[in-house]
KEBALO-891179 format. One line per field, with one value per residue (C-alpha): residue in three letters; x, y, z. Coordinates in nm, 4 decimals. Example, Ala and Ser with C-alpha at 12.3 -4.5 7.8 and 13.67 -1.06 7.14 Angstrom:
% KEBALO-891179
code: c(Ala/Ser)
xx: c(1.2300/1.3670)
yy: c(-0.4500/-0.1060)
zz: c(0.7800/0.7140)
This chain:
% KEBALO-891179
code: c(Val/Lys/Arg/Gln/Ala/Gly/Cys/Leu/Val/Ala/Glu/Asn/Gly/Ala/Ala/Pro/Ser/Trp/Ala/Gly/Ala/Phe/Phe/Ala/Pro/Lys/Met/Ala/Ala/Thr/Leu/Glu/Thr/Leu/Phe/Glu/Leu/Glu/Thr/Arg/Leu/Gln/Gln/Tyr/Ile/Ala/Gly/Asn/Ala/Thr/Leu/Leu/Gln/Thr/Asp/Ile/Asn/Glu/Thr/Lys/Arg/Asp/Leu/Asp/Ile/Ala/Trp/Leu/Ile/Ile/Cys/Gly/Ala/Leu/Val/Phe/Phe/Met/Gln/Ala/Gly/Phe/Ala/Met/Phe/Glu/Ala/Gly/Thr/Val/Gln/Pro/Lys/Asn/Val/Ala/Asn/Ile/Leu/Phe/Lys/Asn/Met/Val/Asp/Cys/Ser/Ile/Ala/Ala/Val/Cys/Phe/Trp/Leu/Ile/Gly/Phe/Gly/Ile/Ala/Tyr/Gly/Asp/Asp/Leu/Thr/Gly/Phe/Ile/Gly/Ser/Thr/Lys/Phe/Ala/Thr/Asn/His/Ile/Tyr/Asn/Gly/Ala/Gly/Gly/Ala/Gly/Val/Ser/Gly/Val/Gly/Gly/Gly/Arg/Tyr/Ala/Pro/Ala/Lys/Asp/Ser/Asp/Gly/Trp/Glu/Ile/Trp/Phe/Phe/Gln/Trp/Ala/Phe/Ser/Gly/Ala/Cys/Ala/Thr/Ile/Val/Ala/Gly/Ser/Met/Ala/Glu/Arg/Thr/Arg/Thr/Glu/Ala/Tyr/Phe/Ile/Tyr/Ser/Ile/Val/Leu/Thr/Ser/Val/Ile/Tyr/Pro/Val/Val/Val/His/Trp/Gly/Trp/Gly/Asn/Gly/Trp/Leu/Ser/Ala/Trp/Gly/Ala/Phe/Pro/Asp/Ser/Asp/Gly/Asn/Tyr/Arg/Pro/Leu/Phe/Arg/Tyr/Thr/Glu/Ala/Ser/Asn/Gly/Met/Ile/Asp/Phe/Ala/Gly/Ser/Gly/Ile/Val/His/Met/Val/Gly/Gly/Phe/Thr/Gly/Leu/Met/Gly/Ala/Val/Ile/Val/Gly/Pro/Arg/Thr/Gly/Arg/Phe/Leu/Pro/Asp/Gly/Thr/Val/Val/Glu/Phe/Thr/Gln/Gly/Asn/Lys/Ala/Leu/Gln/Ala/Leu/Gly/Thr/Phe/Ile/Leu/Trp/Phe/Gly/Trp/Tyr/Gly/Phe/Asn/Cys/Gly/Ser/Thr/Leu/Gly/Val/Ser/Gly/Gly/Ser/Ala/Gln/Val/Ala/Ala/Lys/Val/Ala/Phe/Thr/Thr/Thr/Ile/Ser/Pro/Ser/Val/Ser/Cys/Leu/Ala/Thr/Val/Val/Tyr/Ser/Lys/Leu/Val/Leu/Gly/His/Tyr/Asp/Ile/Thr/Leu/Ser/Leu/Asn/Gly/Ile/Leu/Ala/Gly/Leu/Val/Ser/Ile/Thr/Ala/Gly/Cys/Ala/Val/Val/Glu/Pro/Trp/His/Ala/Ala/Ile/Ile/Gly/Ala/Val/Gly/Gly/Thr/Ile/Tyr/Phe/Ala/Phe/His/Phe/Leu/Leu/Gln/Lys/Met/Arg/Val/Asp/Asp/Pro/Cys/Asp/Ala/Cys/Ile/Val/His/Gly/Val/Ala/Gly/Val/Trp/Gly/Leu/Leu/Ala/Pro/Gly/Val/Phe/Cys/Thr/Asp/Glu/Asn/Val/Gln/Tyr/Ala/Gly/Tyr/Pro/Asn/Ile/Asn/Asn/Ser/Cys/Gly/Arg/Gly/Glu/Gln/Phe/Gly/Val/Gln/Met/Val/Ala/Ala/Leu/Cys/Ile/Ile/Ala/Trp/Thr/Leu/Val/Thr/Ser/Gly/Leu/Leu/Phe/Leu/Thr/Val/His/Leu/Thr/Ile/Gly/Leu/Arg/Ala/Asn/Asn/Glu/Ala/Glu/Glu/Met/Gly/Met/Asp/Ala/Ser/Glu/His/Gly/Ile/Gln/Asp/Ala/Tyr/Lys/His/Val/Ser/His/Val/Ile/Ser/Pro/Asp/Tyr/Ser/Arg/Arg/Asp/Pro/Asn/Leu/Gly/Val/Gly/Arg/Asn/Asp/Thr/Arg/Glu/Met/Thr/Gln/Pro/His/Tyr/Pro/Pro/Ala/Met/Gly/Leu/Asp/Gly/Arg/Ala/Trp/Ser/Pro/His/Val/Ser/Asn/His/Ala/Pro/Leu/Ala/Ser/Val/Pro/Pro/Met/Gln/Thr/Val/Pro/Ala/Val/Val/Pro/Gln/Glu/Trp/Tyr/Phe/Ala/Ser/Arg/Gln/Pro/Asp/Glu/Tyr/Ser/Leu/Gln/Gln/Tyr/Gly/Ser/Pro/Pro/Tyr/Pro/Tyr/Ser/Ala)
xx: c(5.9021/5.6583/5.5350/5.5089/5.3200/5.1112/5.1674/5.1153/5.2542/5.1860/5.4941/5.3656/5.3795/4.9936/4.8012/4.8033/4.5108/4.2491/4.3725/4.7296/4.6029/4.3984/4.6474/4.9713/4.9247/4.8918/5.1530/5.4067/5.3026/5.3551/5.6936/5.7820/5.6664/5.8982/6.1899/6.1707/6.1216/6.4640/6.6226/6.5044/6.5835/6.9541/6.9560/6.8485/7.1068/7.3947/7.2672/7.2517/7.5756/7.7296/7.5224/7.6391/7.9932/7.9546/7.7801/8.0886/8.3417/8.1508/8.1635/8.5347/8.5550/8.3751/8.5584/8.8726/8.7704/8.6282/8.9487/9.1489/8.9263/8.9295/9.3025/9.3294/9.1456/9.3685/9.7052/9.5148/9.4608/9.8077/9.8722/9.6565/9.9504/10.2552/10.0535/10.0369/10.3860/10.5115/10.2913/10.4447/10.7881/10.8373/10.8624/10.4431/10.5234/10.5511/10.2584/9.9927/10.2456/10.3231/9.9522/9.9230/10.1411/10.0252/9.6857/9.8147/10.0412/9.7803/9.5416/9.8264/9.9015/9.5752/9.5564/9.8920/9.8580/9.5108/9.6653/10.0321/10.1611/9.9509/9.9982/10.4014/10.3874/10.1527/10.0941/10.2469/10.5874/10.8270/11.2144/11.1379/11.1828/10.8434/10.5087/10.3675/9.9804/9.6675/9.7170/9.4461/9.3388/9.1644/9.1916/8.9443/8.7213/8.6640/8.5408/8.2796/7.9402/8.0851/8.2075/8.5002/8.8667/9.1321/9.4713/9.4112/9.7085/9.9438/10.2206/10.1385/9.8712/9.6335/9.2791/9.0305/8.9145/8.5981/8.6995/8.6923/9.0125/8.9289/9.0164/9.3937/9.4118/9.2640/9.5161/9.8247/9.7257/9.7292/10.0794/10.1963/10.0629/10.2352/10.5895/10.5063/10.4309/10.7736/10.9162/10.7728/10.9094/11.2823/11.2295/11.0248/11.0563/11.2629/11.0979/10.9062/10.5470/10.5313/10.8698/10.6892/10.4031/10.6710/10.8681/10.5345/10.4332/10.7123/10.7726/10.4253/10.4267/10.7540/11.0302/10.7879/10.5783/10.9178/11.0255/10.6923/10.6698/11.0196/10.9143/10.5489/10.4660/10.6501/10.9555/11.3019/11.3002/10.9629/10.8989/10.6762/10.9219/11.0117/11.2302/11.0269/11.1494/11.1416/10.7690/10.6784/10.6631/10.7968/11.0824/11.2923/11.6260/11.9253/11.8582/11.5430/11.3881/11.1375/11.4704/11.4693/11.2377/11.3155/11.2933/11.1012/10.9344/10.6062/10.4590/10.7153/11.0074/11.2098/10.9514/10.7754/10.9773/11.3512/11.1972/11.0582/11.3198/11.6323/11.4066/11.3904/11.7329/11.8702/11.5913/11.7409/12.1093/12.0180/11.7859/12.0199/11.9850/11.7389/11.9295/12.0787/12.0872/12.4417/12.6680/13.0101/13.1812/12.9605/12.7000/12.3410/12.0833/11.7567/11.4573/11.1987/11.1121/10.8056/10.4735/10.5019/10.0962/10.1035/10.4206/10.2575/9.9215/10.1008/10.3132/10.0063/9.7864/10.0701/10.1113/9.7254/9.7781/10.0331/9.8020/9.6502/9.9868/10.1373/9.8125/9.6710/9.9259/9.7982/9.5533/9.2597/9.1528/9.0402/9.2481/9.4489/9.5192/9.3472/9.6189/9.9006/9.7334/9.7314/10.0835/10.1877/9.9586/10.1963/10.5215/10.4068/10.3631/10.6634/10.9333/10.7953/10.7699/11.1146/11.2534/11.1001/11.2487/11.5688/11.5695/11.4361/11.7255/11.9937/11.8314/11.8693/12.2153/12.3726/12.1689/12.0942/11.7045/11.4111/11.3615/11.0214/11.1025/11.3449/11.1233/10.8733/11.0680/11.2072/10.8675/10.8628/11.2202/11.0885/10.7710/10.9710/11.2329/10.9731/10.7539/10.9416/10.9766/10.6516/10.5045/10.8292/10.9784/10.9418/10.8235/11.1507/11.3194/11.1062/11.2002/11.5634/11.4732/11.3352/11.5799/11.8592/11.6215/11.5913/11.9566/12.0079/11.7823/11.9579/12.3282/12.1753/12.0145/12.3797/12.5650/12.3132/12.3921/12.7453/12.7213/12.5282/12.2418/11.9111/11.6348/11.3644/11.1677/11.4570/11.2329/11.5366/11.6802/11.3541/11.2353/11.5196/11.8343/11.5998/11.4167/11.7790/11.7746/11.4028/11.4810/11.7823/11.6266/11.4008/11.7347/11.9085/11.6145/11.3421/11.2883/11.1859/10.8708/10.7575/10.8123/10.6031/10.3588/10.3184/10.2355/10.5277/10.4809/10.8003/10.8924/11.2584/11.5623/11.6538/11.6586/11.8214/12.1058/12.1805/12.0782/11.7728/12.0007/12.1981/11.8905/11.7914/12.1352/12.1022/11.7388/11.8736/12.1627/11.9349/11.6486/11.9027/12.0972/11.7964/11.6321/11.9082/12.0315/11.6523/11.5405/11.8717/11.8036/11.4696/11.5832/11.8693/11.6468/11.3789/11.6760/11.8194/11.4588/11.2141/11.3938/11.3449/11.4231/11.2235/11.4027/11.5655/11.2731/11.0199/11.1725/11.2426/10.8958/10.7702/10.5841/10.2228/10.2913/10.4891/10.2818/9.9683/9.8590/9.8331/9.9736/9.9586/9.8474/10.0493/10.0700/9.9753/10.3406/10.5248/10.8220/11.0422/10.9223/11.0474/10.9934/10.6465/10.5529/10.5146/10.5306/10.8370/10.8912/11.0361/11.2267/11.3913/11.7064/11.9207/11.8033/11.8764/11.8100/12.1580/12.4748/12.6830/12.8850/12.8668/12.9271/12.5981/12.5140/12.3108/11.9986/11.9304/11.5462/11.2576/11.4377/11.4121/11.6599/11.8102/11.8672/11.5595/11.3034/11.0169/10.6781/10.3873/10.1266/10.3140/10.4046/10.7330/11.0299/11.0954/11.4795/11.5432/11.8241/11.8882/11.9062/12.2606/12.4542/12.4638/12.7293/12.8888/12.8746/12.9086/12.5925/12.3863/12.1876/11.9253/12.0021/11.6579/11.5239/11.3431/11.2693/10.9634/10.7662/10.3658/10.3582/10.7047/10.7928/10.9240/11.2527/11.2715/11.1285/11.4019/11.6831/11.5742/11.2519/10.9164/10.9765/11.0130/11.3771/11.6435/11.8651/12.1914/12.0267)
yy: c(11.2046/11.2000/10.8230/10.9499/11.2308/11.0092/11.2118/10.8935/11.0235/10.8061/10.7003/10.9319/11.2477/11.2459/11.4337/11.3107/11.1264/11.2952/11.1108/11.2561/11.6051/11.5654/11.4278/11.6236/11.9382/11.7521/11.5513/11.8343/12.0160/11.7079/11.6823/12.0019/12.0016/11.6615/11.8323/12.1070/11.8529/11.6865/12.0023/12.1149/11.7690/11.7690/12.1188/11.9675/11.6795/11.9026/12.1475/11.8319/11.7207/12.0235/12.0276/11.6793/11.7674/12.0812/11.8126/11.5841/11.8977/11.9833/11.6366/11.6249/11.9069/11.8304/11.5210/11.6929/11.9228/11.6232/11.4446/11.7377/11.8265/11.4368/11.4139/11.7841/11.6470/11.3207/11.5378/11.7554/11.4259/11.3824/11.6440/11.3852/11.1589/11.4030/11.4439/11.1235/11.0316/11.3050/11.2693/10.9018/11.0327/11.3455/11.2684/11.2801/11.5996/11.7350/11.5731/11.8513/12.0830/11.9235/11.8475/12.2220/12.2962/12.0672/12.2229/12.6115/12.5694/12.4455/12.7528/12.9497/12.8359/12.8381/13.2447/13.2914/13.0845/13.3029/13.6305/13.5963/13.2457/13.1440/13.5089/13.4376/13.0586/13.1369/13.4802/13.6289/13.5470/13.8378/13.7351/13.3679/13.4226/13.5073/13.5754/13.9192/13.9003/13.7294/13.7899/13.6874/13.5006/13.8251/13.7001/13.3570/13.5726/13.8133/13.5511/13.3970/13.3739/13.4061/13.1899/13.0963/13.2397/13.0434/13.0167/13.0933/12.8651/12.9541/12.6944/12.3128/12.4241/12.6158/12.4796/12.2641/12.4549/12.7086/12.6433/12.9213/12.7527/12.7481/12.3405/12.4475/12.6579/12.3766/12.1331/12.3707/12.4741/12.0943/12.1194/12.4242/12.2966/11.9636/12.1584/12.3800/12.0493/11.8787/12.1630/12.1234/11.7472/11.8866/12.1549/11.9779/11.9973/12.3045/12.5536/12.8456/12.8478/13.2158/13.1271/12.8836/13.1463/13.3462/13.1041/12.9560/13.2614/13.3329/12.9443/12.9467/13.3179/13.3124/13.0834/12.7625/12.9689/13.1113/12.7415/12.6458/12.9175/12.7935/12.4564/12.4293/12.7882/12.9680/12.9912/12.9327/12.5710/12.4754/12.2378/12.4956/12.7611/13.1335/13.2159/13.2927/13.1701/13.3668/13.2757/13.3840/13.0118/13.0156/12.7460/12.5873/12.5863/12.4437/12.4958/12.7073/12.5306/12.2200/12.0136/12.0479/11.9452/12.1549/12.0442/11.7132/11.7231/11.5569/11.5491/11.7505/11.5555/11.8856/12.1832/12.0421/11.7990/11.9166/12.2976/12.1450/11.9435/12.1618/12.4522/12.1592/12.1277/12.4935/12.5221/12.2345/12.3737/12.7091/12.6487/12.3563/12.0298/11.9584/11.9719/11.6454/11.4815/11.4682/11.3733/11.5320/11.1896/11.1763/10.9490/10.9881/10.9943/10.8014/11.0237/10.8087/10.5134/10.6885/10.5321/10.2910/10.2590/10.6275/10.6106/10.3370/10.4876/10.8311/10.6424/10.4301/10.7394/10.9570/10.6478/10.6418/11.0572/11.0034/10.8677/11.2109/11.3692/11.1592/11.0388/11.3870/11.5399/11.4355/11.7232/11.5157/11.2325/11.3269/11.2844/10.9827/11.1027/10.8219/10.5763/10.8057/10.8127/10.4451/10.4115/10.6701/10.4542/10.1567/10.3230/10.4891/10.1638/9.9574/10.2575/10.2536/9.8959/9.8182/10.0964/9.9480/9.6190/9.7814/9.9616/9.6131/9.4376/9.7198/9.7456/9.3355/9.3621/9.6883/9.7143/9.3629/9.3820/9.4955/9.8488/9.9462/10.3669/10.3520/10.1032/10.3296/10.6092/10.4002/10.3871/10.7585/10.7990/10.5659/10.7858/11.1101/10.9498/10.8366/11.1613/11.3486/11.0721/10.8641/10.9388/10.8884/10.5291/10.1817/9.9791/9.8203/10.1713/10.2276/9.9551/10.0716/10.4221/10.2893/10.0568/10.3571/10.5669/10.3659/10.3092/10.7131/10.7347/10.4771/10.6057/10.9721/10.8958/10.7836/11.0688/11.3070/11.2021/11.1806/11.5650/11.6341/11.7709/11.6925/11.6332/11.4296/11.3110/11.2715/11.5065/11.6615/11.3343/11.1884/11.4640/11.6538/11.4275/11.1759/11.4484/11.5314/11.1498/11.1571/11.4724/11.3459/10.9799/11.1201/11.2301/10.8833/10.6574/10.8377/10.7566/10.9930/10.7931/10.7930/11.1874/11.2248/10.9799/11.1510/11.4753/11.7109/11.9566/11.8983/11.6160/11.5087/11.3078/11.4995/11.1744/10.9619/11.2058/11.2775/11.6313/11.5529/11.4763/11.7984/11.9970/11.7848/11.8573/12.2384/12.2522/12.0198/12.2993/12.5926/12.4478/12.3745/12.7001/12.8978/12.6947/12.7000/13.1011/13.2424/12.9810/13.0957/13.4440/13.3870/13.1551/13.3821/13.7225/13.5174/13.3897/13.7606/13.9070/13.7509/13.4160/13.0887/12.8789/12.7778/12.8696/12.5710/12.5663/12.5367/12.2644/12.0615/12.1020/12.0060/12.2252/12.0968/12.2568/12.5679/12.6633/12.5246/12.5202/12.1068/11.9588/11.5959/11.4751/11.1532/11.0352/10.6639/10.6793/10.9004/10.7168/11.0113/11.3014/11.6364/11.7589/11.9603/11.6009/11.7751/11.4525/11.3445/11.1420/10.7977/10.7673/11.0789/10.8595/11.1612/11.4845/11.7902/12.0700/12.1592/12.2829/12.0484/11.8247/11.5108/11.1167/10.9140/10.5672/10.6101/10.3774/10.2855/10.4095/10.2821/10.0996/10.0774/10.1846/9.8237/9.8624/9.5783/9.6780/9.9004/9.8739/10.1590/9.8767/9.5893/9.6032/9.3924/9.4634/9.1458/9.0749/9.0802/8.9330/9.1916/9.4781/9.5875/9.6727/10.0110/10.2222/10.5059/10.8130/11.2125/11.3121/11.6741/11.5639/11.7798/11.8812/11.7459/11.5014/11.1690/10.8319/10.6969/10.4054/10.4236/10.1001/9.9731/9.5892/9.3983/9.4245/9.8302/9.8218/9.6043/9.7989/10.1563/10.1535/10.3687/10.5979/10.8727/10.7208/11.0179/10.9975/10.9048/10.6101)
zz: c(3.4201/3.0656/3.1892/3.5449/3.4458/3.2094/2.8850/2.6927/2.3446/2.0303/1.8707/1.5136/1.7539/1.7818/2.0566/2.4043/2.5414/2.7476/3.0746/2.9769/2.9319/3.2554/3.5068/3.3616/3.5281/3.8762/3.8430/3.7383/4.0432/4.2608/4.0961/4.1741/4.5590/4.5813/4.4194/4.6689/4.9767/4.8453/4.8047/5.1748/5.3076/5.1573/5.3226/5.6535/5.6228/5.5849/5.8488/6.0855/5.9915/6.1181/6.4369/6.5028/6.4282/6.6822/6.9093/6.8696/6.9288/7.2398/7.4030/7.3217/7.5089/7.7937/7.8593/7.8446/8.0815/8.3154/8.2243/8.4049/8.6714/8.7803/8.7808/8.9208/9.2458/9.2279/9.2592/9.5278/9.7446/9.7126/9.9813/10.2401/10.1375/10.2429/10.5254/10.6447/10.5347/10.7440/11.0252/11.0563/11.0039/11.2607/11.6703/11.8119/11.9666/11.5866/11.4324/11.4910/11.3201/11.0261/10.9314/11.0030/10.7350/10.5122/10.5548/10.5088/10.2257/10.0066/10.0969/10.0424/9.7042/9.5887/9.6875/9.5550/9.2293/9.1352/9.2288/9.0572/9.0016/8.6560/8.5441/8.5712/8.4513/8.1682/8.0962/7.7967/7.7193/7.8103/7.6953/7.7443/8.1122/8.2522/8.2149/8.2299/8.1681/8.3308/8.6707/8.8936/8.5961/8.4802/8.1342/8.2068/8.4103/8.1045/7.8915/8.1290/7.9483/7.6309/7.3515/7.5799/7.5171/7.3043/7.4436/7.8286/7.9512/7.6547/7.5454/7.6265/7.8502/7.6375/7.7252/7.5032/7.2093/7.3284/7.6741/7.9093/8.0828/8.4467/8.4657/8.3547/8.6632/8.8738/8.7942/8.7829/9.1213/9.2923/9.1043/9.3088/9.6153/9.6017/9.4980/9.8393/10.0373/9.9830/10.1769/10.4845/10.4867/10.4818/10.7520/10.9797/11.3695/11.4070/11.1682/11.2766/11.1444/11.0521/10.8440/10.6861/10.5982/10.3893/10.2154/10.0861/9.9737/9.7789/9.6426/9.5057/9.3923/9.2023/9.2429/9.1161/8.8339/8.6880/8.6041/8.4800/8.2481/8.1335/8.0859/8.0050/7.8743/7.6337/7.8071/7.6941/7.7717/7.6150/7.3358/7.2499/7.2483/7.3216/6.9891/6.6923/6.3321/6.0078/5.9839/6.3446/6.4508/6.8232/6.8396/7.0976/7.1775/7.0404/6.6980/6.7261/6.4623/6.4508/6.4246/6.7995/7.1179/7.3808/7.7520/7.7941/8.1340/8.0628/8.4109/8.6318/8.7720/8.6555/8.6950/9.0046/9.2163/9.1701/9.2616/9.5929/9.6622/9.5917/9.8045/10.0971/10.0909/10.1191/10.3579/10.5674/10.5087/10.6501/10.9249/11.0521/11.2289/11.4924/11.8665/11.9204/11.5628/11.4962/11.7792/11.7963/11.6769/11.3792/11.5607/11.3922/11.6826/11.5539/11.7430/11.6744/11.4655/11.3530/11.2772/10.9992/10.9664/10.8815/10.6542/10.4340/10.4099/10.3068/10.0402/9.8781/9.8956/9.6971/9.4420/9.3927/9.3925/9.0901/8.8288/8.8067/8.8529/8.5240/8.3149/8.3773/8.2075/7.8412/7.9346/7.7738/7.6483/7.2993/6.9855/7.0911/7.4426/7.6092/7.4500/7.6140/7.9443/7.9356/7.8311/8.1079/8.3702/8.3210/8.3294/8.6116/8.7661/8.6394/8.7744/9.1411/9.1849/9.0550/9.2983/9.6045/9.5067/9.4738/9.8135/10.0061/9.8615/9.9423/10.3254/10.3387/10.2171/10.3878/10.7157/10.7736/10.7690/10.5799/10.6539/10.5747/10.5638/10.3289/10.0728/10.1295/10.0086/9.7351/9.5785/9.5538/9.4496/9.1345/9.1145/9.0766/8.8574/8.5973/8.6007/8.3105/8.0625/8.1541/7.7868/7.5886/7.7243/7.6446/7.9432/7.9853/8.0190/8.2884/8.4807/8.4405/8.5180/8.8826/8.9487/8.9035/9.1099/9.3671/9.4079/9.4045/9.7155/9.9212/9.8461/9.9319/10.2238/10.4077/10.2063/10.3620/10.7005/10.6481/10.5119/10.8514/10.6609/10.8413/10.6322/10.8732/10.5493/10.2980/10.0777/9.9254/9.7982/9.6933/9.5470/9.4295/9.3699/9.1992/9.0334/8.8795/8.7214/8.6425/8.4032/8.2486/8.2031/7.8566/7.7299/7.7642/7.6616/7.4545/7.0723/6.8414/6.7782/7.1583/7.1601/6.8844/6.9819/7.3497/7.1499/7.1303/6.8477/6.6471/6.3958/6.4174/6.5415/6.8139/7.0484/6.8034/6.7571/7.1343/7.1245/7.3410/7.6517/7.6174/7.6443/7.9368/8.1087/8.0361/8.1871/8.4840/8.5535/8.5437/8.7653/9.0229/8.9841/8.9726/9.2617/9.5271/9.4427/9.4926/9.7961/9.9990/9.9871/10.0752/10.3434/10.4761/10.4756/10.6730/10.9111/10.9295/10.9728/11.1948/11.2575/11.0471/11.3188/11.6491/11.9773/12.1888/12.4106/12.1504/11.9938/12.2983/12.3877/12.0617/11.7922/11.8939/12.2334/12.1544/11.8323/11.8556/12.2493/12.2325/12.5653/12.6775/12.3310/12.3640/12.6925/12.6151/12.4877/12.7479/12.9122/12.9896/13.2187/13.3392/13.7073/13.6080/13.4347/13.0971/12.8878/12.6321/12.3412/12.4736/12.1574/12.2315/12.2689/12.4925/12.6944/12.4716/12.7150/12.8550/12.7044/12.9573/12.7692/12.9919/12.9504/13.0529/12.9605/12.6216/12.5859/12.2719/12.1586/12.3386/12.6259/12.9897/13.2284/13.2633/12.8956/12.8203/12.5975/12.7163/12.6265/12.7112/12.7097/12.9235/13.2789/13.3075/13.0887/12.8478/12.7516/12.3830/12.2165/11.9551/12.2379/12.1882/12.4956/12.6684/12.5353/12.6781/12.4518/12.4669/12.4993/12.5832/12.8713/13.0833/13.4098/13.5951/13.3703/13.5444/13.3964/13.4967/13.4391/13.4690/13.5978/13.7295/13.7338/14.0086/13.8852/13.8488/14.2120/14.3603/14.1782/14.2229/14.4284/14.3465/14.0340/13.9423/13.9261/13.8512/13.5674/13.7627/13.8480)
């Protein structure tokens, strides 16, 4: 410092030179200024490091919120997939009705989940069974404009730090809408619209949110636990310590799909099969082959949206969650692919041809099967899970028909039965390392010692019991009060005409007409207006009067080698139906004269 100040002191201690005496005070002042600047610079750097860390945290928060909004939108887009698949499965005379129900249930879910469902699902825990606060999202609203509310979601679904929590509600509303839509497919073509309103309200307000609280809130099945230990930390069953994981249902095989599927099953049982679906001898009547293009479009939209369903369940992309999301995307691809191939093989071996509808439903069964364990299994596990899911779907498709349960879309199998397998699969295939990698809170060996399978089994049984009992009471109440099923006339006319005033919307496919020329679906097979049991020739769907293949776009009936011979079967036949060909060919004119042709011809 002395040298910098010019204080040149002689070695013998002599007085400094005149230059040193002149410059020393000025240099000392300069040094003092430099030291002050250095101190301020250090303070500035330290302060900016804090600001920089704050900026990083806010960016991570914003990315997590954006991730949930995008994935929630993908899940909501699955409504279009459900609508297209169901519209492609039902008879043409009921297409508008099923589209209407898909439109209404997501709207009902939004209002009900806002006012009631979210509080039951994520409110403060009450005895491990149900949430008791945060109704109408008032807790989120009160935090608006402030620093944000921490812990809005509760349990696993606590929002990002300093987030108000809107994104959690949005993401979970999309899930509740998907759950409600599943039921529409199981009860299609014969359920009153008013009855549909009622059970959509109850399902999205109470039945579904309670199960959400069990598994994703602070409920008794949750990995985040409902039972505090001696230190006040909430722990899961069975041990109520960090040695247990609680239920593993990463994206909702049990919580979403089993609830929707078994509600649909109970509804299909109570409302009964469509008139004429099952003949007295056990024959299953196929009313329509469906629109395969809509079925395929709906399936691919659902598969696309499922990446938001499963990958979005990481709840963010920061802190390593993006790596988990990438793995989930992989398993969500492998499982449905293997399940699809399994059903393709089964349909060829059992039916003798490749059935596209069964194969498309096989894809959906594989997606449901992997949803619970998508983050906690290895790739080859996902392949096995998908293969078993496809096998279960194919087997139960025919078993359900043997039991005379009429589910037009096989929704209760795809979502309910395959959902059971999906919920059990993590107990079979999970590894402790994968569970920790997926972000579950407790570090233990629950998978390795087999405890996890027991937890999954208990969870599956309890979800089934809760859903069947509550939905059964709901449907019976509706049935005994306002009525669950449409009357015979409305069902025969079609829900589009009876419920929505849509007449003659599908003239281009009409082949069977009534005396008043109201159009009927050509694929009905046999009529179902009269209660008289008669023995009449029964033509396979889409057949002409002469037993040859019929097309609305071709005037002549081209014989097909694959057409089966006419069979005489007991049928419920309308009293005054007529068969007509809009452009009768020469064969028909020679045999029957000019249309319309009486049924007896």
